[in-house]
VEXPAPA-601390 format. One record per residue (C-alpha): residue number from 1; x, y, z. Coordinates in steps of 0.001 Angstrom, whole numbers. Layout:
# residues N
ATOM resi    east   north      up
ATOM  NUM       X       Y       Z
...
# end
This chain:
# residues 494
ATOM resi    east   north      up
ATOM    1   39183    9756  -13896
ATOM    2   35979   11533  -14859
ATOM    3   34048    8247  -14874
ATOM    4   35275    7470  -11347
ATOM    5   34526   11007  -10175
ATOM    6   30905   10923  -11333
ATOM    7   30415    7183  -11065
ATOM    8   28074    7370   -8071
ATOM    9   24446    8413   -8037
ATOM   10   25203   10890   -5273
ATOM   11   27892   12660   -7332
ATOM   12   25685   12815  -10430
ATOM   13   22724   14085   -8412
ATOM   14   24883   16780   -6797
ATOM   15   26307   17853  -10158
ATOM   16   22869   17914  -11771
ATOM   17   21282   19933   -8960
ATOM   18   24181   22406   -8954
ATOM   19   23993   22890  -12720
ATOM   20   20227   23413  -12633
ATOM   21   20506   25966   -9832
ATOM   22   23399   27688  -11627
ATOM   23   21373   28058  -14824
ATOM   24   18372   29300  -12857
ATOM   25   20502   31818  -10947
ATOM   26   22131   33086  -14131
ATOM   27   18758   33551  -15788
ATOM   28   17276   35230  -12717
ATOM   29   20346   37424  -12237
ATOM   30   20349   38537  -15868
ATOM   31   16633   39325  -15639
ATOM   32   17138   41347  -12447
ATOM   33   20054   43299  -13920
ATOM   34   18164   44060  -17117
ATOM   35   15058   45116  -15217
ATOM   36   17088   47281  -12818
ATOM   37   18971   48944  -15649
ATOM   38   15771   49525  -17624
ATOM   39   13989   51090  -14652
ATOM   40   16892   53360  -13732
ATOM   41   17374   54363  -17387
ATOM   42   13677   55228  -17660
ATOM   43   13970   57254  -14474
ATOM   44   16955   59131  -15881
ATOM   45   15041   59746  -19123
ATOM   46   12148   61213  -17148
ATOM   47   14511   63479  -15197
ATOM   48   16226   64630  -18382
ATOM   49   12907   65340  -20113
ATOM   50   11670   67241  -17054
ATOM   51   14790   69441  -17062
ATOM   52   14556   69998  -20807
ATOM   53   10865   70934  -20524
ATOM   54   11580   73520  -17798
ATOM   55   14186   75208  -19998
ATOM   56   11853   74965  -23001
ATOM   57    9069   76655  -21030
ATOM   58   11408   79549  -20222
ATOM   59   12329   79937  -23882
ATOM   60    8722   79661  -25030
ATOM   61    7648   82387  -22632
ATOM   62   10129   84843  -24087
ATOM   63   13389   84330  -22193
ATOM   64   16366   84693  -24471
ATOM   65   18883   81791  -24512
ATOM   66   21623   84029  -23119
ATOM   67   19405   84943  -20158
ATOM   68   18337   81421  -19227
ATOM   69   18929   80182  -15720
ATOM   70   20242   76703  -16528
ATOM   71   20506   73873  -13954
ATOM   72   23790   72898  -12387
ATOM   73   25815   71244  -15113
ATOM   74   27183   68612  -12774
ATOM   75   23736   67005  -12395
ATOM   76   21925   67987  -15587
ATOM   77   24053   69543  -18344
ATOM   78   21910   71576  -20736
ATOM   79   22472   72876  -24251
ATOM   80   20269   75112  -26380
ATOM   81   20919   74745  -30130
ATOM   82   19294   76569  -33026
ATOM   83   18152   75082  -36328
ATOM   84   21646   75433  -37846
ATOM   85   23290   73482  -35021
ATOM   86   24812   76572  -33358
ATOM   87   25084   76484  -29584
ATOM   88   23150   79383  -28034
ATOM   89   23353   78443  -24351
ATOM   90   25109   75817  -22226
ATOM   91   25434   74891  -18570
ATOM   92   28205   76422  -16527
ATOM   93   31483   74463  -16186
ATOM   94   30596   72254  -19179
ATOM   95   33919   71340  -20793
ATOM   96   33034   68578  -23249
ATOM   97   29862   66856  -24406
ATOM   98   28768   64113  -26827
ATOM   99   25445   62618  -27794
ATOM  100   23660   65938  -28407
ATOM  101   23116   68132  -31411
ATOM  102   26300   70125  -30837
ATOM  103   29644   69232  -29346
ATOM  104   30423   72914  -28658
ATOM  105   30511   74055  -25056
ATOM  106   30680   77859  -25581
ATOM  107   27585   79595  -26962
ATOM  108   27896   81813  -30055
ATOM  109   26793   85452  -30172
ATOM  110   23043   85660  -30778
ATOM  111   22077   86904  -34248
ATOM  112   20857   90483  -34622
ATOM  113   17414   91058  -36162
ATOM  114   16675   93364  -39062
ATOM  115   15551   96248  -36799
ATOM  116   18966   96523  -35259
ATOM  117   17972   94913  -31963
ATOM  118   19089   91507  -30661
ATOM  119   16867   88522  -30182
ATOM  120   16255   88990  -26519
ATOM  121   14832   92428  -26949
ATOM  122   11160   93209  -27567
ATOM  123    9346   95247  -30194
ATOM  124    8183   98747  -29371
ATOM  125    4592   97803  -29823
ATOM  126    4326   95868  -26603
ATOM  127    6147   92624  -27428
ATOM  128    3964   91062  -30101
ATOM  129    5572   87954  -31668
ATOM  130    6888   88352  -35174
ATOM  131    6440   84684  -35765
ATOM  132    2845   84634  -34821
ATOM  133    3253   82962  -31411
ATOM  134     133   82371  -29329
ATOM  135    -433   83961  -25956
ATOM  136    -166   82051  -22650
ATOM  137   -3896   81769  -22459
ATOM  138   -4404   80885  -26108
ATOM  139   -4916   77152  -25440
ATOM  140   -3880   74366  -27830
ATOM  141   -2803   70707  -27561
ATOM  142     968   71320  -28017
ATOM  143    1886   73431  -24962
ATOM  144    1777   76827  -26805
ATOM  145    3147   79862  -25004
ATOM  146    3550   83578  -25821
ATOM  147    6772   83263  -27789
ATOM  148    7030   79649  -28867
ATOM  149    5484   76237  -29134
ATOM  150    6908   73211  -27257
ATOM  151    6802   69767  -28898
ATOM  152    4686   67155  -27203
ATOM  153    7335   64430  -27095
ATOM  154   11051   64486  -26407
ATOM  155   13584   62302  -28160
ATOM  156   16035   60320  -26038
ATOM  157   19654   59322  -26392
ATOM  158   22798   58591  -24452
ATOM  159   26146   60327  -24360
ATOM  160   28814   61695  -22050
ATOM  161   29806   65060  -20703
ATOM  162   32776   66500  -18856
ATOM  163   31765   69007  -16207
ATOM  164   34355   70681  -14018
ATOM  165   36945   68059  -14981
ATOM  166   34728   65046  -14225
ATOM  167   33398   62900  -17084
ATOM  168   30127   60980  -16673
ATOM  169   27600   59164  -18806
ATOM  170   24245   60850  -19247
ATOM  171   20804   60152  -20592
ATOM  172   19834   63077  -22838
ATOM  173   16394   64330  -23801
ATOM  174   15974   66555  -26903
ATOM  175   12905   68830  -26869
ATOM  176   12054   71185  -29731
ATOM  177   10738   74720  -29215
ATOM  178    9285   76200  -32423
ATOM  179    8447   79723  -33513
ATOM  180   10646   81532  -31016
ATOM  181   12295   84879  -31703
ATOM  182   15462   82958  -32519
ATOM  183   13650   80524  -34800
ATOM  184   13275   76818  -34058
ATOM  185   15438   75791  -31110
ATOM  186   16240   72454  -29516
ATOM  187   16901   71989  -25830
ATOM  188   19204   69134  -24797
ATOM  189   19133   68219  -21123
ATOM  190   20920   65303  -19528
ATOM  191   20419   63220  -16415
ATOM  192   23381   61393  -14928
ATOM  193   23517   57604  -15290
ATOM  194   25842   57287  -12302
ATOM  195   23060   55958  -10088
ATOM  196   22112   53378  -12689
ATOM  197   25717   52294  -13230
ATOM  198   26379   52187   -9510
ATOM  199   23259   50138   -8770
ATOM  200   23899   47713  -11627
ATOM  201   27558   47377  -10652
ATOM  202   26684   46760   -7010
ATOM  203   24074   44172   -7960
ATOM  204   26522   42469  -10331
ATOM  205   29202   42394   -7628
ATOM  206   26784   40906   -5134
ATOM  207   25719   38277   -7657
ATOM  208   29274   37369   -8636
ATOM  209   30166   37082   -4971
ATOM  210   27008   35340   -3799
ATOM  211   26434   32939   -6677
ATOM  212   29510   30747   -5991
ATOM  213   28666   30662   -2300
ATOM  214   25055   29758   -3023
ATOM  215   26088   27092   -5513
ATOM  216   28490   25654   -2955
ATOM  217   25709   25523    -370
ATOM  218   23349   23864   -2875
ATOM  219   25996   21299   -3806
ATOM  220   26813   20527    -162
ATOM  221   23157   20222     844
ATOM  222   22402   18009   -2165
ATOM  223   25395   15819   -1346
ATOM  224   24310   15394    2269
ATOM  225   20620   14872    1464
ATOM  226   21428   12359   -1269
ATOM  227   23806   10561    1056
ATOM  228   21103   10312    3701
ATOM  229   18501    9194    1133
ATOM  230   20796    6516    -313
ATOM  231   21960    5179    3047
ATOM  232   19173    2528    3111
ATOM  233   20168    1491    -423
ATOM  234   23709     907     779
ATOM  235   22294   -1155    3656
ATOM  236   20310   -3243    1170
ATOM  237   23379   -3705   -1022
ATOM  238   25649   -4744    1844
ATOM  239   23069   -7208    3201
ATOM  240   22531   -8713    -255
ATOM  241   26298   -9100    -572
ATOM  242   26388  -10866    2790
ATOM  243   23502  -13147    1785
ATOM  244   25299  -14056   -1431
ATOM  245   28498  -14823     436
ATOM  246   26802  -16878    3152
ATOM  247   24165  -18481     860
ATOM  248   21714  -18071    3726
ATOM  249   18431  -17279    1991
ATOM  250   16634  -17002    5332
ATOM  251   18214  -13564    5905
ATOM  252   16385  -10414    4862
ATOM  253   17460   -6894    3979
ATOM  254   16548   -4052    6352
ATOM  255   13332   -2206    5494
ATOM  256   13291    1557    6219
ATOM  257   10384    2878    8261
ATOM  258    9346    5146    5397
ATOM  259    6875    4896    2544
ATOM  260    9131    5935    -329
ATOM  261   10701    4131   -3252
ATOM  262   13605    2803   -1185
ATOM  263   11224    1178    1296
ATOM  264    9283    -405   -1569
ATOM  265   12583   -1630   -3040
ATOM  266   13487   -3260     287
ATOM  267   10079   -4929     572
ATOM  268   10262   -6196   -3009
ATOM  269   13775   -7504   -2382
ATOM  270   12601   -9389     703
ATOM  271    9675  -10821   -1246
ATOM  272   12094  -11976   -3934
ATOM  273   14344  -13540   -1311
ATOM  274   11344  -15311     233
ATOM  275   10267  -16664   -3163
ATOM  276   13822  -17732   -3904
ATOM  277   14095  -19451    -519
ATOM  278   10824  -21283   -1143
ATOM  279   11959  -22356   -4606
ATOM  280   15323  -23593   -3376
ATOM  281   13700  -25433    -486
ATOM  282   11229  -27031   -2856
ATOM  283   14038  -28137   -5143
ATOM  284   15910  -29608   -2188
ATOM  285   12833  -31530   -1092
ATOM  286   12278  -32647   -4666
ATOM  287   15794  -34020   -4968
ATOM  288   15517  -35740   -1585
ATOM  289   12108  -37240   -2350
ATOM  290   13191  -38334   -5817
ATOM  291   16258  -40045   -4359
ATOM  292   14096  -41774   -1778
ATOM  293   11538  -42885   -4356
ATOM  294   14214  -44229   -6694
ATOM  295   16017  -46069   -3959
ATOM  296   13283  -48662   -3316
ATOM  297   12711  -49978   -6877
ATOM  298   16406  -49892   -7625
ATOM  299   17209  -51844   -4453
ATOM  300   14405  -54322   -5186
ATOM  301   15520  -54778   -8772
ATOM  302   19150  -55283   -7703
ATOM  303   18136  -57882   -5119
ATOM  304   16099  -59800   -7654
ATOM  305   18938  -59757  -10175
ATOM  306   21503  -60849   -7614
ATOM  307   19262  -63723   -6512
ATOM  308   18631  -64647  -10136
ATOM  309   22354  -64628  -10823
ATOM  310   23034  -66974   -7919
ATOM  311   19900  -69086   -8300
ATOM  312   18370  -68751  -11781
ATOM  313   15440  -70887  -10810
ATOM  314   14439  -68279   -8171
ATOM  315   14490  -65248  -10544
ATOM  316   11213  -63278  -10290
ATOM  317   10979  -62016  -13845
ATOM  318    7550  -60462  -13358
ATOM  319    8694  -58550  -10274
ATOM  320   11813  -57339  -12100
ATOM  321    9731  -56147  -14992
ATOM  322    7304  -54393  -12616
ATOM  323   10161  -52605  -10844
ATOM  324   11669  -51620  -14192
ATOM  325    8340  -50203  -15369
ATOM  326    7974  -48283  -12148
ATOM  327   11478  -46841  -12572
ATOM  328   10637  -45861  -16145
ATOM  329    7417  -44126  -15106
ATOM  330    9142  -42338  -12242
ATOM  331   11984  -41146  -14474
ATOM  332    9479  -39999  -17092
ATOM  333    7520  -38076  -14478
ATOM  334   10655  -36426  -13070
ATOM  335   11756  -35444  -16567
ATOM  336    8371  -33904  -17346
ATOM  337    8389  -31937  -14080
ATOM  338   11887  -30667  -14872
ATOM  339   10717  -29497  -18302
ATOM  340    7707  -27753  -16761
ATOM  341    9916  -26030  -14195
ATOM  342   12211  -24879  -16987
ATOM  343    9257  -23085  -18617
ATOM  344    8867  -25291  -21664
ATOM  345    6156  -23900  -23919
ATOM  346    3329  -26290  -24805
ATOM  347    2698  -27176  -28409
ATOM  348      79  -25579  -30668
ATOM  349   -1621  -28756  -31866
ATOM  350   -5432  -28899  -31795
ATOM  351   -6564  -31660  -29439
ATOM  352  -10122  -32972  -29056
ATOM  353  -10483  -33721  -25351
ATOM  354  -13447  -36083  -25883
ATOM  355  -11399  -38214  -28313
ATOM  356   -8391  -38045  -25992
ATOM  357  -10448  -39241  -22997
ATOM  358  -11883  -42103  -25084
ATOM  359   -8402  -43223  -26078
ATOM  360   -7202  -43206  -22477
ATOM  361  -10218  -45275  -21386
ATOM  362   -9681  -47793  -24178
ATOM  363   -6110  -48423  -23039
ATOM  364   -7278  -49530  -19584
ATOM  365   -8604  -53069  -19100
ATOM  366  -11958  -53534  -17445
ATOM  367  -11308  -53239  -13738
ATOM  368  -13153  -53605  -10520
ATOM  369  -15039  -50308  -10969
ATOM  370  -17476  -49204  -13628
ATOM  371  -16728  -46096  -15689
ATOM  372  -19489  -43721  -16760
ATOM  373  -18791  -41309  -19605
ATOM  374  -20392  -38130  -20907
ATOM  375  -18114  -36820  -23662
ATOM  376  -18838  -33788  -25836
ATOM  377  -16337  -32843  -28556
ATOM  378  -14330  -29720  -27609
ATOM  379  -10909  -28718  -28913
ATOM  380   -8013  -27084  -27096
ATOM  381   -4546  -26052  -28267
ATOM  382   -1482  -27631  -26695
ATOM  383     692  -30707  -26380
ATOM  384   -1259  -33903  -27049
ATOM  385    1141  -36099  -25066
ATOM  386    1073  -33830  -22004
ATOM  387   -2721  -33507  -22047
ATOM  388   -3032  -37284  -22405
ATOM  389    -767  -37596  -19357
ATOM  390   -3113  -35311  -17382
ATOM  391   -6287  -37249  -18288
ATOM  392   -4532  -40559  -17648
ATOM  393   -3278  -39445  -14220
ATOM  394   -6772  -38276  -13224
ATOM  395   -8299  -41610  -14317
ATOM  396   -5607  -43595  -12498
ATOM  397   -6162  -41597   -9322
ATOM  398   -9967  -42005   -9502
ATOM  399   -9794  -45750  -10172
ATOM  400   -7343  -46219   -7324
ATOM  401   -9639  -44568   -4744
ATOM  402  -13147  -45431   -6066
ATOM  403  -15304  -48015   -4375
ATOM  404  -17464  -49027   -7324
ATOM  405  -17776  -46242   -9918
ATOM  406  -15792  -43553  -11813
ATOM  407  -17385  -40874  -13971
ATOM  408  -15648  -38745  -16618
ATOM  409  -17289  -35853  -18470
ATOM  410  -16032  -33496  -21177
ATOM  411  -17967  -30347  -22134
ATOM  412  -17602  -26714  -23163
ATOM  413  -18487  -23812  -20840
ATOM  414  -18143  -20539  -22714
ATOM  415  -14444  -19962  -23418
ATOM  416  -13418  -22992  -21334
ATOM  417  -13149  -26678  -22026
ATOM  418  -13993  -28642  -18860
ATOM  419  -12929  -32203  -17994
ATOM  420  -14401  -33656  -14782
ATOM  421  -13256  -36970  -13267
ATOM  422  -15115  -38118  -10143
ATOM  423  -15298  -41211   -7961
ATOM  424  -17334  -42541   -5063
ATOM  425  -14379  -43097   -2732
ATOM  426  -13497  -41412     535
ATOM  427  -12878  -37981   -1037
ATOM  428  -10232  -35408    -121
ATOM  429  -10457  -33518    3198
ATOM  430  -10942  -29764    2851
ATOM  431   -7591  -29001    4503
ATOM  432   -5700  -31279    2097
ATOM  433   -7159  -30082   -1222
ATOM  434   -4136  -27992   -2084
ATOM  435   -1445  -30163    -521
ATOM  436   -2318  -33148   -2716
ATOM  437    -986  -31226   -5738
ATOM  438    2472  -31019   -4169
ATOM  439    5162  -33442   -5279
ATOM  440    5580  -36811   -3548
ATOM  441    2497  -36265   -1351
ATOM  442     404  -39292    -330
ATOM  443   -2585  -38884    1945
ATOM  444   -2861  -42612    2776
ATOM  445     371  -43270    4688
ATOM  446    -631  -46856    5451
ATOM  447   -1009  -47654    1752
ATOM  448    1871  -49527     177
ATOM  449    4089  -47565   -2188
ATOM  450    3449  -50063   -4958
ATOM  451    -271  -49443   -4706
ATOM  452    -180  -45721   -4067
ATOM  453    2277  -44601   -6719
ATOM  454    5079  -42050   -6269
ATOM  455    2876  -39039   -5543
ATOM  456    3785  -37206   -8782
ATOM  457     614  -37707  -10856
ATOM  458   -1453  -34806   -9502
ATOM  459    1582  -32489   -9364
ATOM  460    2267  -33223  -13041
ATOM  461   -1405  -32749  -13929
ATOM  462   -1602  -29304  -12331
ATOM  463    1736  -28240  -13816
ATOM  464     587  -29162  -17324
ATOM  465   -2761  -27393  -16789
ATOM  466   -1061  -24183  -15681
ATOM  467    1374  -24288  -18634
ATOM  468   -1606  -24561  -20974
ATOM  469   -3275  -21498  -19450
ATOM  470   -5767  -23464  -17374
ATOM  471   -6301  -24767  -13842
ATOM  472   -6879  -28014  -11950
ATOM  473   -8970  -28089   -8744
ATOM  474  -10680  -30667   -6570
ATOM  475  -13964  -30683   -4670
ATOM  476  -16523  -33203   -3443
ATOM  477  -18373  -35227   -6053
ATOM  478  -22132  -35947   -5930
ATOM  479  -21286  -39612   -5165
ATOM  480  -19380  -38556   -2049
ATOM  481  -15838  -38995   -3327
ATOM  482  -13443  -36582   -5031
ATOM  483  -14238  -34613   -8177
ATOM  484  -11255  -33244  -10117
ATOM  485  -12034  -30421  -12568
ATOM  486   -9632  -29515  -15375
ATOM  487  -10261  -26203  -17184
ATOM  488   -8429  -25270  -20386
ATOM  489   -9003  -22420  -22872
ATOM  490  -11008  -23493  -25923
ATOM  491   -8947  -23389  -29103
ATOM  492   -9870  -20508  -31442
ATOM  493  -11778  -21332  -34578
ATOM  494   -9605  -22612  -37387
# end
């Protein structure tokens, strides 16, 4: 079921895009929540420290804890604790507190000094500090006042407090006030975290509500966009299916009017179909031409044998042998072309083209034309029999069309071994210099088939040259006829 559900590219693309967006949204949402909470917590810490510093200033300037005017406990609960942890002052309506130096909510009675007076009274000599406190104008780097010294930094913490029956979370700041009439005191002031909790909760609610909607929109948009993008691919697929069913290789797939990968896929598919159509058409012509070429010698041979069977004295043995040889050569040529079309790899034997050309010349009796040679030893790697077939076909073609002379040359030109076979015949017209390498092509239509061959020699020669990594071309020779040039890679040094 899962494989069918996500079996399409569109479904996988939609799932992938949705997952990526979901991960990105979760990361962004977590970052936003953490940043929001951090900023609001820092703001609450600043408010708590500001409240604690105001109370500390009052204590440092001589105000007794019992006489302090503390802020409203609902917003900023405040406690003043001495060095022994006793609560000396607390905000009004404070019922319970945690996270500070004292959990008490009712201040104790201030201690009485040795002179019989309490701590918020002054000495008779004008209020000089027993603890050696500095005056308001005394200066100093630690906020020194007439009756106490305030610490530079406040310590932070979190806790809760119940004020007038309502419990909230607070951010507390603890600020020390030293050398007061009551000794070292600590002021705890809190700032409510309700705003931070409310903002974070609202943001979390919005995210939890909006994220599924946003993911649904992303999934739907991705599904639609992917569907639109893959619509040409479906058109290509359906047309290819129709071409396969109809076997009509002349049809082509639709090409989108875009310049993206799908358009390039359609163009490549049409190019492949065109190449396949050309190949199939060539094979059809090959089969038809081969059948036509085989029909004549077979019919001639059958006629001769039938006549010989009825009238032995009339049997043309020489003609029968000639037809049989022609059939053998034609079958051999067709077999070699089939092997070349199948991609048969040439051999790796080292062949001296000069020696090979000499052997081919020696196998031909002296004919009506003279043969000039210029042979330099040069070795190539490949199939000796196939290369001999190429040189032989070029010599046969030159001798067939020459008036009085054929020239063959073998030489090395850099990394190439070059074989040139020229004649002084009528040559090959410029427009026909590629067509003559096609199969079963004869330029002289008036020439008899027995004299002109089957039209496979040059096609075989070029096929063998290409399989050996070379090329076969034709141009005009200096004598006015045709000059065939065979180029093959020189064999590496042994």
